[in-house]
C-alpha positions in Angstrom: -23.6 -30.0 14.9 -23.1 -30.4 11.2 -26.3 -28.5 10.6 -25.0 -25.6 12.7 -21.7 -25.6 10.7 -23.6 -25.5 7.5 -25.8 -22.6 8.7 -22.7 -20.6 9.9 -21.0 -21.2 6.5 -24.2 -20.1 4.7 -24.6 -16.9 6.8 -20.9 -16.1 6.3 -21.1 -16.5 2.5 -24.3 -14.4 2.5 -22.6 -11.6 4.5 -19.6 -11.6 2.3 -21.9 -11.3 -0.8 -23.9 -8.5 0.7 -21.1 -6.5 2.3 -17.6 -7.8 1.3 -14.8 -7.0 3.6 -12.1 -4.6 2.3 -8.8 -6.4 1.9 -6.2 -3.8 0.8 -3.6 -6.4 0.0 -5.8 -7.3 -3.0 -5.9 -3.7 -4.3 -2.5 -2.2 -3.7 0.1 -2.3 -6.5 3.1 -4.4 -5.9 5.7 -2.5 -7.8 6.0 -0.8 -11.2 4.0 -2.2 -14.0 4.7 -2.7 -17.7 3.8 0.9 -18.6 6.6 2.1 -16.3 9.1 -0.3 -17.9 8.2 1.0 -21.4 8.7 4.6 -20.3 11.9 3.8 -18.5 13.3 2.3 -21.7 12.3 5.4 -23.7 13.9 7.7 -21.2 17.1 5.7 -21.2 17.4 5.6 -25.0 17.0 9.4 -25.1 19.8 9.9 -22.5 22.2 7.6 -24.4 24.8 9.5 -26.5 23.9 9.6 -30.2 26.7 7.1 -31.1 25.1 4.4 -28.9 21.6 4.8 -30.2 20.3 2.5 -32.9 20.2 4.2 -36.3 16.8 5.2 -37.6 15.8 3.7 -40.9 
């Protein structure tokens, strides 16, 4: 029985190596990333009235 379990595990590992299953949850983005956050900050600072903006040096 232990030999059978080992063979099944070996065949399963080989199959996963040759033709891995597609698991979309590993590939889909889960929300906005850091680039979006940087752009959002830039957009917000451009929309702020000139008085509230930090002075340029």
